[in-house]
N, CA, C and O atoms as a MOPAC input file, in Angstrom:
PM7 MOZYME 1SCF
protein

 N     71.37500 1    30.91700 1    18.32600 1
 C     71.81900 1    32.27900 1    18.15600 1
 C     70.62200 1    33.12000 1    17.71100 1
 O     69.96500 1    32.80700 1    16.71800 1
 N     70.36000 1    34.15700 1    18.43600 1
 C     69.22100 1    35.02500 1    18.12100 1
 C     69.54900 1    35.95600 1    16.96800 1
 O     70.67700 1    36.43000 1    16.83300 1
 N     68.56600 1    36.20400 1    16.15700 1
 C     68.71900 1    37.11900 1    15.03000 1
 C     68.56300 1    38.54500 1    15.51600 1
 O     67.56800 1    38.87900 1    16.15900 1
 N     69.51900 1    39.37500 1    15.22100 1
 C     69.44300 1    40.77600 1    15.58600 1
 C     68.97800 1    41.56100 1    14.37000 1
 O     69.62500 1    41.54300 1    13.32300 1
 N     67.86900 1    42.23900 1    14.51300 1
 C     67.33000 1    43.01600 1    13.40400 1
 C     68.02700 1    44.35800 1    13.31600 1
 O     68.41700 1    44.92400 1    14.33700 1
 N     68.18800 1    44.87300 1    12.10700 1
 C     68.85100 1    46.16600 1    11.95700 1
 C     67.99300 1    47.28900 1    12.51500 1
 O     66.76400 1    47.23300 1    12.46000 1
 N     68.63800 1    48.29000 1    13.04300 1
 C     67.90000 1    49.45900 1    13.49800 1
 C     67.64500 1    50.36000 1    12.30900 1
 O     68.23700 1    50.18000 1    11.24500 1
 N     66.76900 1    51.32500 1    12.48700 1
 C     66.39200 1    52.20200 1    11.38800 1
 C     67.59100 1    52.90200 1    10.77100 1
 O     67.59500 1    53.16900 1     9.56900 1
 N     68.61200 1    53.20600 1    11.57200 1
 C     69.78900 1    53.89700 1    11.05100 1
 C     70.51900 1    53.04400 1    10.01200 1
 O     71.26400 1    53.57600 1     9.18800 1
 N     70.30800 1    51.72000 1    10.04500 1
 C     70.95600 1    50.83400 1     9.08100 1
 C     70.19200 1    50.72900 1     7.77000 1
 O     70.62200 1    50.03000 1     6.85200 1
 N     69.07700 1    51.41100 1     7.68100 1
 C     68.27300 1    51.35500 1     6.47000 1
 C     69.05500 1    51.98700 1     5.32300 1
 O     69.62500 1    53.06500 1     5.48600 1
 N     69.08900 1    51.33100 1     4.16700 1
 C     69.82200 1    51.89800 1     3.03100 1
 C     69.37300 1    53.31800 1     2.71200 1
 O     68.21300 1    53.67200 1     2.92200 1
 N     70.27300 1    54.11000 1     2.21800 1
 C     70.02800 1    55.52300 1     1.97400 1
 C     68.93600 1    55.78800 1     0.93500 1
 O     68.35900 1    56.87600 1     0.92300 1
 N     68.63900 1    54.81800 1     0.06500 1
 C     67.61600 1    55.07700 1    -0.94700 1
 C     66.22200 1    55.11000 1    -0.34200 1
 O     65.27100 1    55.51300 1    -1.01100 1
 N     66.08500 1    54.69500 1     0.90300 1
 C     64.78200 1    54.70500 1     1.54900 1
 C     64.57700 1    56.05000 1     2.22400 1
 O     65.17900 1    56.32200 1     3.26300 1
 N     63.74100 1    56.88400 1     1.64700 1
 C     63.47700 1    58.19000 1     2.23100 1
 C     61.99600 1    58.28600 1     2.57500 1
 O     61.32000 1    57.26200 1     2.66800 1
 N     61.49400 1    59.47100 1     2.76300 1
 C     60.10300 1    59.62300 1     3.17800 1
 C     59.11100 1    59.17000 1     2.10800 1
 O     57.92900 1    58.99400 1     2.40700 1
 N     59.55900 1    58.97900 1     0.88400 1
 C     58.65200 1    58.50700 1    -0.16300 1
 C     58.74300 1    56.98800 1    -0.31700 1
 O     58.23000 1    56.42700 1    -1.28600 1
 N     59.38500 1    56.34000 1     0.62200 1
 C     59.54800 1    54.87800 1     0.63200 1
 C     58.20700 1    54.19100 1     0.41000 1
 O     57.21900 1    54.51800 1     1.06800 1
 N     58.17600 1    53.26700 1    -0.49100 1
 C     56.94900 1    52.55600 1    -0.79200 1
 C     57.15800 1    51.07100 1    -0.60400 1
 O     58.21200 1    50.53800 1    -0.95200 1
 N     56.16400 1    50.40300 1    -0.05800 1
 C     56.27200 1    48.96600 1     0.15000 1
 C     56.34800 1    48.20700 1    -1.15800 1
 O     56.77600 1    47.05200 1    -1.17700 1
 N     55.94600 1    48.82700 1    -2.24400 1
 C     56.03100 1    48.13700 1    -3.52500 1
 C     57.47200 1    47.93000 1    -3.94700 1
 O     57.75600 1    47.04900 1    -4.75800 1
 N     58.39000 1    48.72800 1    -3.40800 1
 C     59.77200 1    48.67500 1    -3.85700 1
 C     60.74100 1    48.10800 1    -2.84600 1
 O     61.94500 1    48.07200 1    -3.10200 1
 N     60.25100 1    47.66800 1    -1.71000 1
 C     61.17000 1    47.09800 1    -0.72900 1
 C     60.49700 1    45.93500 1    -0.02100 1
 O     59.33900 1    46.02300 1     0.38700 1
 N     61.22700 1    44.86100 1     0.11500 1
 C     60.73100 1    43.69400 1     0.82300 1
 C     61.60600 1    43.44300 1     2.02200 1
 O     62.72600 1    43.94900 1     2.10000 1
 N     61.10900 1    42.67200 1     2.94900 1
 C     61.92300 1    42.33400 1     4.10500 1
 C     62.42400 1    40.91900 1     3.92000 1
 O     61.63100 1    39.98300 1     3.81300 1
 N     63.70900 1    40.76000 1     3.88300 1
 C     64.32500 1    39.45200 1     3.68700 1
 C     64.50300 1    38.81200 1     5.05600 1
 O     65.51900 1    39.03900 1     5.71400 1
 N     63.54600 1    38.02800 1     5.48900 1
 C     63.52100 1    37.48700 1     6.85000 1
 C     64.75500 1    36.66500 1     7.18400 1
 O     65.25700 1    36.72900 1     8.30600 1
 N     65.23800 1    35.91200 1     6.24800 1
 C     66.35200 1    35.01300 1     6.52300 1
 C     67.63100 1    35.73300 1     6.89100 1
 O     68.49200 1    35.15800 1     7.55700 1
 N     67.77200 1    36.96900 1     6.47500 1
 C     69.00400 1    37.69700 1     6.72900 1
 C     68.81100 1    38.87900 1     7.66200 1
 O     69.79400 1    39.45600 1     8.12600 1
 N     67.58100 1    39.25300 1     7.94900 1
 C     67.30700 1    40.32900 1     8.87700 1
 C     67.77200 1    41.69000 1     8.39000 1
 O     68.13700 1    42.55400 1     9.18800 1
 N     67.75700 1    41.87800 1     7.07900 1
 C     68.14000 1    43.17600 1     6.53400 1
 C     67.08800 1    43.62800 1     5.54300 1
 O     66.41100 1    42.80600 1     4.92500 1
 N     66.95300 1    44.91400 1     5.39500 1
 C     66.01700 1    45.46400 1     4.43100 1
 C     66.70500 1    45.52500 1     3.08100 1
 O     67.82700 1    46.02100 1     2.97100 1
 N     66.04200 1    45.02600 1     2.06500 1
 C     66.65200 1    44.98300 1     0.74200 1
 C     65.67100 1    45.51100 1    -0.29800 1
 O     64.46100 1    45.41000 1    -0.09700 1
 N     66.15900 1    46.07300 1    -1.40600 1
 C     65.27800 1    46.64200 1    -2.42400 1
 C     64.65500 1    45.59200 1    -3.32900 1
 O     64.91800 1    45.57900 1    -4.53200 1
 N     63.83200 1    44.71300 1    -2.76900 1
 C     63.14600 1    43.71200 1    -3.56200 1
 C     61.65500 1    43.95600 1    -3.48900 1
 O     61.14500 1    44.50700 1    -2.51400 1
 N     60.97100 1    43.54000 1    -4.52600 1
 C     59.51800 1    43.69300 1    -4.59200 1
 C     58.83500 1    42.87900 1    -3.48900 1
 O     57.85000 1    43.33100 1    -2.90500 1
 N     59.34900 1    41.69000 1    -3.20400 1
 C     58.76400 1    40.81300 1    -2.20200 1
 C     59.88500 1    40.19400 1    -1.37600 1
 O     61.06300 1    40.35500 1    -1.69600 1
 N     59.51100 1    39.48400 1    -0.30900 1
 C     60.53300 1    38.80100 1     0.46400 1
 C     60.96600 1    37.54200 1    -0.28400 1
 O     60.46200 1    37.26000 1    -1.37100 1
 N     61.89500 1    36.79100 1     0.29100 1
 C     62.42500 1    35.63800 1    -0.44000 1
 C     61.41000 1    34.52400 1    -0.63100 1
 O     61.64200 1    33.59900 1    -1.41000 1
 N     60.27800 1    34.60200 1     0.07800 1
 C     59.20000 1    33.63200 1    -0.10300 1
 C     58.16400 1    34.09300 1    -1.11700 1
 O     57.17700 1    33.40300 1    -1.36800 1
 N     58.39900 1    35.27800 1    -1.70100 1
 C     57.47600 1    35.79400 1    -2.70300 1
 C     56.28200 1    36.52800 1    -2.12900 1
 O     55.30800 1    36.75900 1    -2.84600 1
 N     56.32500 1    36.90300 1    -0.85500 1
 C     55.20500 1    37.59400 1    -0.22300 1
 C     55.48900 1    39.07400 1    -0.06000 1
 O     56.59600 1    39.46900 1     0.30800 1
 N     54.49100 1    39.88300 1    -0.33400 1
 C     54.59200 1    41.30300 1    -0.06000 1
 C     54.39500 1    41.49300 1     1.44000 1
 O     53.64200 1    40.74600 1     2.06600 1
 N     55.05100 1    42.46500 1     2.00900 1
 C     54.97400 1    42.68100 1     3.44400 1
 C     53.62200 1    43.14000 1     3.94700 1
 O     53.28400 1    42.88100 1     5.10200 1
 N     52.83600 1    43.81200 1     3.12100 1
 C     51.55000 1    44.31900 1     3.59100 1
 C     50.34900 1    43.63000 1     2.99900 1
 O     49.25100 1    43.75700 1     3.54100 1
 N     50.50500 1    42.91900 1     1.93000 1
 C     49.31800 1    42.38100 1     1.27500 1
 C     49.22400 1    40.86300 1     1.29000 1
 O     48.53200 1    40.27400 1     0.45900 1
 N     49.91800 1    40.22600 1     2.23100 1
 C     49.70900 1    38.80700 1     2.44100 1
 C     48.58600 1    38.66900 1     3.46400 1
 O     48.09600 1    39.67600 1     3.97400 1
 N     48.16700 1    37.43900 1     3.77300 1
 C     47.04600 1    37.25600 1     4.69600 1
 C     47.27400 1    37.94600 1     6.03700 1
 O     46.40100 1    38.66200 1     6.52700 1
 N     48.41200 1    37.73800 1     6.61200 1
 C     48.74900 1    38.34200 1     7.90800 1
 C     49.95100 1    39.21600 1     7.66300 1
 O     51.00600 1    38.72900 1     7.25700 1
 N     49.80500 1    40.50700 1     7.90600 1
 C     50.84700 1    41.46700 1     7.59000 1
 C     52.11800 1    41.17100 1     8.38900 1
 O     52.04800 1    40.79900 1     9.56000 1
 N     53.26600 1    41.33500 1     7.75700 1
 C     54.56000 1    41.18100 1     8.40200 1
 C     54.75200 1    42.39500 1     9.31400 1
 O     54.91100 1    43.51700 1     8.83300 1
 N     54.73600 1    42.17200 1    10.61500 1
 C     54.77800 1    43.26600 1    11.58100 1
 C     56.05000 1    44.09600 1    11.43800 1
 O     55.99800 1    45.32200 1    11.53900 1
 N     57.16700 1    43.46300 1    11.21000 1
 C     58.42100 1    44.20200 1    11.05000 1
 C     58.34600 1    45.09100 1     9.82000 1
 O     58.77900 1    46.24200 1     9.84700 1
 N     57.80600 1    44.56200 1     8.76800 1
 C     57.62900 1    45.30800 1     7.51900 1
 C     56.71200 1    46.51300 1     7.75100 1
 O     57.00200 1    47.62300 1     7.30500 1
 N     55.60900 1    46.27700 1     8.45200 1
 C     54.65300 1    47.33500 1     8.74900 1
 C     55.29700 1    48.41500 1     9.61400 1
 O     55.12500 1    49.60500 1     9.35000 1
 N     56.02700 1    48.01500 1    10.63100 1
 C     56.69100 1    48.99300 1    11.50700 1
 C     57.65300 1    49.87300 1    10.71900 1
 O     57.68600 1    51.09000 1    10.90200 1
 N     58.42400 1    49.25700 1     9.85300 1
 C     59.38200 1    50.02000 1     9.04400 1
 C     58.64300 1    50.99900 1     8.13300 1
 O     59.02600 1    52.16300 1     8.02500 1
 N     57.59100 1    50.52700 1     7.48500 1
 C     56.81200 1    51.37100 1     6.57700 1
 C     56.21500 1    52.56800 1     7.31400 1
 O     56.31800 1    53.70100 1     6.84400 1
 N     55.59400 1    52.32100 1     8.46500 1
 C     54.96900 1    53.40900 1     9.21700 1
 C     56.01300 1    54.36400 1     9.78500 1
 O     55.79100 1    55.57400 1     9.82000 1
 N     57.13500 1    53.83800 1    10.22500 1
 C     58.19700 1    54.68600 1    10.76500 1
 C     58.72500 1    55.63900 1     9.70500 1
 O     58.98100 1    56.80900 1     9.98800 1
 N     58.88600 1    55.14600 1     8.50100 1
 C     59.43900 1    55.97500 1     7.42900 1
 C     58.42800 1    56.92600 1     6.81100 1
 O     58.78800 1    58.02700 1     6.39400 1
 N     57.17200 1    56.51700 1     6.74800 1
 C     56.16300 1    57.31500 1     6.06000 1
 C     55.23500 1    58.10800 1     6.97300 1
 O     54.74800 1    59.16900 1     6.58000 1
 N     54.98400 1    57.62200 1     8.16700 1
 C     54.03300 1    58.26500 1     9.08200 1
 C     54.59400 1    58.29300 1    10.50700 1
 O     53.93400 1    57.81500 1    11.43000 1
 N     55.78600 1    58.83800 1    10.70200 1
 C     56.38800 1    58.79400 1    12.04100 1
 C     55.54800 1    59.48400 1    13.10900 1
 O     55.55700 1    59.06300 1    14.26500 1
 N     54.82900 1    60.52900 1    12.74200 1
 C     54.00300 1    61.25900 1    13.70900 1
 C     52.72000 1    60.50900 1    14.06100 1
 O     52.07400 1    60.83300 1    15.05800 1
 N     52.34500 1    59.52000 1    13.26500 1
 C     51.11500 1    58.75500 1    13.51300 1
 C     51.40700 1    57.28200 1    13.76400 1
 O     50.49200 1    56.45800 1    13.75800 1
 N     52.67000 1    56.94700 1    13.98400 1
 C     53.07400 1    55.54400 1    14.11800 1
 C     52.23300 1    54.80200 1    15.16700 1
 O     51.59600 1    53.79900 1    14.84700 1
 N     52.22700 1    55.28700 1    16.40900 1
 C     51.50700 1    54.58800 1    17.48600 1
 C     50.00700 1    54.51900 1    17.20300 1
 O     49.37800 1    53.48300 1    17.41400 1
 N     49.45500 1    55.59700 1    16.73900 1
 C     48.02700 1    55.64800 1    16.44100 1
 C     47.65900 1    54.62700 1    15.36200 1
 O     46.70100 1    53.87200 1    15.52700 1
 N     48.41000 1    54.59900 1    14.26400 1
 C     48.09500 1    53.67000 1    13.17300 1
 C     48.32800 1    52.21100 1    13.58200 1
 O     47.54500 1    51.34000 1    13.20400 1
 N     49.38400 1    51.93100 1    14.34400 1
 C     49.61600 1    50.55400 1    14.79900 1
 C     48.46600 1    50.08700 1    15.68200 1
 O     47.96800 1    48.97400 1    15.51000 1
 N     48.03700 1    50.92800 1    16.63200 1
 C     46.91800 1    50.56000 1    17.50300 1
 C     45.61700 1    50.40700 1    16.72300 1
 O     44.83200 1    49.49900 1    16.99500 1
 N     45.39000 1    51.27700 1    15.77000 1
 C     44.17700 1    51.22100 1    14.96100 1
 C     44.13800 1    49.95100 1    14.11400 1
 O     43.10200 1    49.29300 1    14.02800 1
 N     45.25400 1    49.60900 1    13.49600 1
 C     45.32600 1    48.38400 1    12.68500 1
 C     45.11800 1    47.15700 1    13.56200 1
 O     44.39600 1    46.23500 1    13.18300 1
 N     45.75100 1    47.14300 1    14.73400 1
 C     45.58100 1    46.02100 1    15.66600 1
 C     44.11600 1    45.87200 1    16.06600 1
 O     43.58100 1    44.76300 1    16.07600 1
 N     43.47600 1    46.97500 1    16.39100 1
 C     42.07800 1    46.94200 1    16.82200 1
 C     41.13400 1    46.54200 1    15.69300 1
 O     40.22700 1    45.73500 1    15.89500 1
 N     41.34300 1    47.09600 1    14.52500 1
 C     40.41500 1    46.86500 1    13.41100 1
 C     40.53100 1    45.47300 1    12.79800 1
 O     39.51500 1    44.82700 1    12.54400 1
 N     41.75000 1    45.00300 1    12.55800 1
 C     41.89600 1    43.74200 1    11.81300 1
 C     42.82500 1    42.73100 1    12.46800 1
 O     42.93700 1    41.59900 1    11.99800 1
 N     43.48900 1    43.12400 1    13.54500 1
 C     44.46200 1    42.20300 1    14.13200 1
 C     45.59400 1    41.90600 1    13.16000 1
 O     46.19100 1    40.83000 1    13.20000 1
 N     45.88500 1    42.87000 1    12.28000 1
 C     46.92800 1    42.77600 1    11.25200 1
 C     46.58300 1    41.78600 1    10.14400 1
 O     47.46500 1    41.39000 1     9.38100 1
 N     45.32900 1    41.38000 1    10.04000 1
 C     44.89700 1    40.44800 1     9.00300 1
 C     44.32100 1    41.24900 1     7.83600 1
 O     43.27700 1    41.88700 1     7.96900 1
 N     45.00100 1    41.21300 1     6.70200 1
 C     44.59400 1    42.01300 1     5.55000 1
 C     43.34400 1    41.48000 1     4.87000 1
 O     42.70600 1    42.20200 1     4.10300 1
 N     42.97800 1    40.22300 1     5.13500 1
 C     41.80000 1    39.62700 1     4.49900 1
 C     40.56500 1    39.64200 1     5.39000 1
 O     39.51800 1    39.13100 1     4.99300 1
 N     40.66400 1    40.20500 1     6.56200 1
 C     39.52700 1    40.22300 1     7.48200 1
 C     38.42300 1    41.13600 1     6.95200 1
 O     38.68200 1    42.23900 1     6.47200 1
 N     37.19800 1    40.65000 1     7.05000 1
 C     36.02000 1    41.45200 1     6.69500 1
 C     35.04700 1    41.39400 1     7.86800 1
 O     34.77100 1    40.32600 1     8.41300 1
 N     34.53800 1    42.55400 1     8.24000 1
 C     33.57100 1    42.63900 1     9.33100 1
 C     32.30200 1    43.31500 1     8.86600 1
 O     32.13000 1    43.58100 1     7.67700 1
 N     31.42800 1    43.58800 1     9.78600 1
 C     30.15600 1    44.23500 1     9.48100 1
 C     29.39600 1    43.51300 1     8.37700 1
 O     28.87400 1    44.13300 1     7.45100 1
 N     29.34600 1    42.19500 1     8.49400 1
 C     28.63300 1    41.40600 1     7.49200 1
 C     29.27400 1    41.46500 1     6.10700 1
 O     28.58400 1    41.34900 1     5.09500 1
 N     30.58300 1    41.64500 1     6.06600 1
 C     31.29800 1    41.69300 1     4.78900 1
 C     31.41900 1    43.08600 1     4.19200 1
 O     31.99500 1    43.25100 1     3.11600 1
 N     30.88100 1    44.09400 1     4.87900 1
 C     30.93100 1    45.45500 1     4.34700 1
 C     32.27700 1    46.13400 1     4.58200 1
 O     32.72000 1    46.92300 1     3.74700 1
 N     32.93700 1    45.84100 1     5.70700 1
 C     34.21000 1    46.47100 1     6.06400 1
 C     35.33000 1    45.46300 1     5.86900 1
 O     35.32200 1    44.39300 1     6.47800 1
 N     36.29400 1    45.80300 1     5.02000 1
 C     37.34500 1    44.84800 1     4.69500 1
 C     38.73100 1    45.48800 1     4.72200 1
 O     38.89300 1    46.69900 1     4.57000 1
 N     39.71300 1    44.62500 1     4.92200 1
 C     41.10700 1    45.04400 1     4.83300 1
 C     41.73700 1    45.34500 1     6.17400 1
 O     41.12400 1    45.16800 1     7.22600 1
 N     42.96600 1    45.80000 1     6.11300 1
 C     43.76400 1    46.03800 1     7.30600 1
 C     43.15600 1    47.11300 1     8.20700 1
 O     43.34900 1    47.08400 1     9.42200 1
 N     42.42300 1    48.06100 1     7.61800 1
 C     41.76500 1    49.11600 1     8.39300 1
 C     40.24700 1    49.08700 1     8.25700 1
 O     39.56800 1    50.05100 1     8.61200 1
 N     39.71700 1    47.98000 1     7.74300 1
 C     38.27300 1    47.74100 1     7.69500 1
 C     37.48300 1    48.85800 1     7.02400 1
 O     36.48200 1    49.33100 1     7.56100 1
 N     37.93700 1    49.27000 1     5.85800 1
 C     37.21600 1    50.30200 1     5.11000 1
 C     35.96800 1    49.73000 1     4.46600 1
 O     35.99300 1    48.63700 1     3.90100 1
 N     34.87900 1    50.47600 1     4.55400 1
 C     33.69600 1    50.16200 1     3.77100 1
 C     33.88200 1    50.80700 1     2.40300 1
 O     34.55600 1    51.82900 1     2.28200 1
 N     33.28800 1    50.21400 1     1.38100 1
 C     33.48300 1    50.69000 1     0.01300 1
 C     33.07900 1    52.16000 1    -0.14900 1
 O     33.79300 1    52.93300 1    -0.78800 1
 N     31.95200 1    52.53700 1     0.41900 1
 C     31.46700 1    53.91200 1     0.28000 1
 C     32.44000 1    54.91200 1     0.92400 1
 O     32.74700 1    55.94800 1     0.33400 1
 N     32.91400 1    54.60300 1     2.11400 1
 C     33.86600 1    55.48700 1     2.79500 1
 C     35.15900 1    55.58500 1     2.00600 1
 O     35.70700 1    56.67500 1     1.83700 1
 N     35.64900 1    54.44700 1     1.52100 1
 C     36.89500 1    54.46000 1     0.75400 1
 C     36.72700 1    55.30800 1    -0.50300 1
 O     37.60100 1    56.11100 1    -0.82900 1
 N     35.63000 1    55.14000 1    -1.19700 1
 C     35.39800 1    55.91800 1    -2.42200 1
 C     35.25000 1    57.41300 1    -2.14100 1
 O     35.63800 1    58.23300 1    -2.97300 1
 N     34.69600 1    57.77900 1    -0.98900 1
 C     34.51400 1    59.18700 1    -0.64400 1
 C     35.82000 1    59.88900 1    -0.26900 1
 O     35.99200 1    61.06900 1    -0.57700 1
 N     36.73300 1    59.18800 1     0.38500 1
 C     37.92100 1    59.83000 1     0.94100 1
 C     39.25400 1    59.38400 1     0.35000 1
 O     40.27400 1    60.03700 1     0.57100 1
 N     39.25900 1    58.30100 1    -0.38400 1
 C     40.53400 1    57.67600 1    -0.74900 1
 C     40.76400 1    57.58600 1    -2.24800 1
 O     39.85300 1    57.74400 1    -3.06000 1
 N     42.01900 1    57.32600 1    -2.57500 1
 C     42.40300 1    57.02300 1    -3.95100 1
 C     43.08000 1    55.66900 1    -3.93800 1
 O     43.65200 1    55.26300 1    -2.92600 1
 N     43.01800 1    54.97700 1    -5.04400 1
 C     43.66800 1    53.67100 1    -5.12800 1
 C     42.66800 1    52.54200 1    -5.02700 1
 O     41.50900 1    52.67000 1    -5.42200 1
 N     43.14400 1    51.43000 1    -4.48500 1
 C     42.32300 1    50.21800 1    -4.35900 1
 C     42.02200 1    49.93400 1    -2.89300 1
 O     42.91900 1    49.98200 1    -2.05200 1
 N     40.79400 1    49.64500 1    -2.59400 1
 C     40.41300 1    49.32800 1    -1.21500 1
 C     41.12700 1    48.07300 1    -0.72600 1
 O     41.34700 1    47.92100 1     0.47600 1
 N     41.48700 1    47.17900 1    -1.62700 1
 C     42.15800 1    45.93000 1    -1.25500 1
 C     43.61700 1    46.15100 1    -0.88300 1
 O     44.24600 1    45.26000 1    -0.31200 1
 N     44.16200 1    47.30700 1    -1.19200 1
 C     45.57300 1    47.59400 1    -0.92900 1
 C     45.76300 1    48.13700 1     0.48500 1
 O     45.18500 1    49.16000 1     0.85100 1
 N     46.57200 1    47.44700 1     1.26700 1
 C     46.86000 1    47.91000 1     2.62500 1
 C     47.55800 1    49.26300 1     2.60400 1
 O     47.29100 1    50.11700 1     3.44800 1
 N     48.44500 1    49.45500 1     1.64800 1
 C     49.15700 1    50.72500 1     1.54000 1
 C     48.16900 1    51.86800 1     1.26400 1
 O     48.28900 1    52.93900 1     1.85900 1
 N     47.20700 1    51.65400 1     0.37900 1
 C     46.20900 1    52.68000 1     0.08100 1
 C     45.30900 1    52.93800 1     1.29100 1
 O     44.92100 1    54.08000 1     1.53900 1
 N     44.97400 1    51.88500 1     2.04800 1
 C     44.15500 1    52.07100 1     3.24100 1
 C     44.90400 1    52.88600 1     4.30100 1
 O     44.31400 1    53.75500 1     4.94200 1
 N     46.18800 1    52.61200 1     4.48700 1
 C     46.97800 1    53.36100 1     5.46500 1
 C     47.10600 1    54.81700 1     5.03900 1
 O     46.96400 1    55.72100 1     5.86200 1
 N     47.37000 1    55.04500 1     3.76900 1
 C     47.48600 1    56.41600 1     3.25200 1
 C     46.19100 1    57.18800 1     3.48400 1
 O     46.21800 1    58.34700 1     3.89800 1
 N     45.07400 1    56.54800 1     3.21900 1
 C     43.78100 1    57.19800 1     3.37900 1
 C     43.45000 1    57.42200 1     4.85200 1
 O     42.91000 1    58.46800 1     5.21200 1
 N     43.76600 1    56.45800 1     5.70000 1
 C     43.51500 1    56.61700 1     7.13100 1
 C     44.28400 1    57.82200 1     7.66600 1
 O     43.74900 1    58.59300 1     8.46300 1
 N     45.51800 1    57.98600 1     7.24100 1
 C     46.31300 1    59.13200 1     7.66400 1
 C     45.64500 1    60.43400 1     7.25000 1
 O     45.59100 1    61.39200 1     8.02100 1
 N     45.13700 1    60.45700 1     6.02600 1
 C     44.44400 1    61.64500 1     5.51100 1
 C     43.18500 1    61.93000 1     6.32200 1
 O     42.92300 1    63.07900 1     6.67600 1
 N     42.40800 1    60.89500 1     6.61600 1
 C     41.16900 1    61.07800 1     7.36800 1
 C     41.45300 1    61.55500 1     8.79500 1
 O     40.70900 1    62.37100 1     9.33800 1
 N     42.51900 1    61.05100 1     9.39500 1
 C     42.90200 1    61.49100 1    10.73600 1
 C     43.29500 1    62.96100 1    10.69300 1
 O     42.92400 1    63.73000 1    11.58000 1
 N     44.05100 1    63.35800 1     9.65900 1
 C     44.42500 1    64.76800 1     9.50600 1
 C     43.19900 1    65.65700 1     9.33200 1
 O     43.19900 1    66.81200 1     9.76100 1
 N     42.16000 1    65.12300 1     8.70700 1
 C     40.92400 1    65.88200 1     8.50000 1
 C     40.07000 1    65.94800 1     9.77200 1
 O     39.07300 1    66.66900 1     9.81800 1
 N     40.46300 1    65.19700 1    10.79700 1
 C     39.71800 1    65.21200 1    12.05500 1
 C     38.54500 1    64.26600 1    12.11400 1
 O     37.70200 1    64.38500 1    13.00300 1
 N     38.46800 1    63.31700 1    11.17800 1
 C     37.32200 1    62.39700 1    11.18300 1
 C     37.70400 1    60.96400 1    11.52800 1
 O     36.89800 1    60.05000 1    11.35100 1
 N     38.92300 1    60.75600 1    12.01800 1
 C     39.34800 1    59.40700 1    12.38600 1
 C     38.50100 1    58.79100 1    13.48500 1
 O     38.17800 1    57.60400 1    13.42500 1
 N     38.14000 1    59.57400 1    14.47800 1
 C     37.36900 1    59.06000 1    15.60800 1
 C     35.87500 1    59.24800 1    15.49500 1
 O     35.15600 1    59.11000 1    16.48500 1
 N     35.39000 1    59.56300 1    14.29800 1
 C     33.95100 1    59.75900 1    14.09500 1
 C     33.32900 1    58.49200 1    13.52800 1
 O     34.02000 1    57.50300 1    13.28800 1
 N     32.02600 1    58.53200 1    13.31800 1
 C     31.34900 1    57.36700 1    12.74100 1
 C     31.79600 1    57.09500 1    11.31700 1
 O     31.70800 1    55.95700 1    10.85500 1
 N     32.27700 1    58.11600 1    10.60600 1
 C     32.80800 1    57.88700 1     9.26000 1
 C     34.16900 1    57.20400 1     9.32700 1
 O     34.59800 1    56.57100 1     8.36300 1
 N     34.83300 1    57.33100 1    10.44400 1
 C     36.15600 1    56.73700 1    10.62700 1
 C     36.07400 1    55.46600 1    11.46000 1
 O     35.36800 1    54.52300 1    11.10100 1
 N     36.79200 1    55.44600 1    12.55900 1
 C     36.93500 1    54.25800 1    13.38000 1
 C     36.49300 1    54.56000 1    14.80600 1
 O     37.26900 1    54.42000 1    15.75100 1
 N     35.25500 1    54.96900 1    14.94900 1
 C     34.71600 1    55.41600 1    16.23200 1
 C     34.96100 1    54.40400 1    17.35500 1
 O     35.47200 1    54.76300 1    18.41500 1
 N     34.59900 1    53.14800 1    17.12100 1
 C     34.71000 1    52.14300 1    18.18600 1
 C     36.14800 1    51.93600 1    18.63600 1
 O     36.41400 1    51.89500 1    19.83700 1
 N     37.06900 1    51.80500 1    17.70900 1
 C     38.47000 1    51.58800 1    18.09000 1
 C     39.07000 1    52.82500 1    18.74500 1
 O     39.87300 1    52.70800 1    19.67100 1
 N     38.69400 1    53.99600 1    18.27700 1
 C     39.17700 1    55.21700 1    18.92200 1
 C     38.71100 1    55.26000 1    20.37200 1
 O     39.46400 1    55.67100 1    21.25500 1
 N     37.47100 1    54.83700 1    20.62100 1
 C     36.90900 1    54.85400 1    21.97400 1
 C     37.51000 1    53.73500 1    22.82900 1
 O     37.94500 1    53.98200 1    23.95300 1
 N     37.53700 1    52.51300 1    22.30500 1
 C     38.02900 1    51.35300 1    23.04600 1
 C     39.50100 1    51.51500 1    23.43400 1
 O     39.88400 1    51.25600 1    24.57500 1
 N     40.31000 1    51.94200 1    22.48300 1
 C     41.76500 1    52.06200 1    22.71500 1
 C     42.18300 1    53.44900 1    23.15200 1
 O     43.37500 1    53.70900 1    23.31500 1
 N     41.22800 1    54.34800 1    23.34600 1
 C     41.51100 1    55.71800 1    23.76800 1
 C     42.53000 1    56.38700 1    22.81600 1
 O     43.50500 1    56.99500 1    23.25800 1
 N     42.27700 1    56.25800 1    21.51900 1
 C     43.22200 1    56.72500 1    20.50900 1
 C     43.17100 1    58.23600 1    20.28900 1
 O     44.08900 1    58.79800 1    19.69100 1
 N     42.14600 1    58.88600 1    20.74800 1
 C     42.06100 1    60.32900 1    20.51600 1
 C     43.17200 1    61.08300 1    21.23500 1
 O     43.43900 1    62.24000 1    20.91300 1
 N     43.82200 1    60.44300 1    22.20400 1
 C     44.91400 1    61.08700 1    22.93100 1
 C     46.27700 1    60.85100 1    22.29900 1
 O     47.28500 1    61.34700 1    22.80300 1
 N     46.32400 1    60.09800 1    21.20000 1
 C     47.60700 1    59.80300 1    20.54400 1
 C     47.86300 1    60.75400 1    19.41200 1
 O     48.89400 1    60.65800 1    18.74600 1

């Protein structure tokens, strides 16, 4: 018997545009969104080694609906959804491969936090620097993200 995942309309009413991954986990065994800090295995949806794609989709849909496709493609290109990936000789790390200097210049929070990286990426895209060398030039070019 296949598991049917709930659609967004089934999301509990307490989840609004300020929905934070710190306050909701995805309970994989039951296929429903529940107000837990982590899933039943004790893993956060965004800060485990490999991000829970369903968790990420829900988070982006609720918080960044206008940038959903762009952020999903960017995350796929930059880290393959691996929150522990580091590139550029260890200089670029995390789900969106932020370098420490760039993160400190544009972001608030912790560079190790996937939620903080996504929040900052959204801000940088709004500022028009997502596809520049300060942002994610290669992925914007490779995936043709400037049209999203």
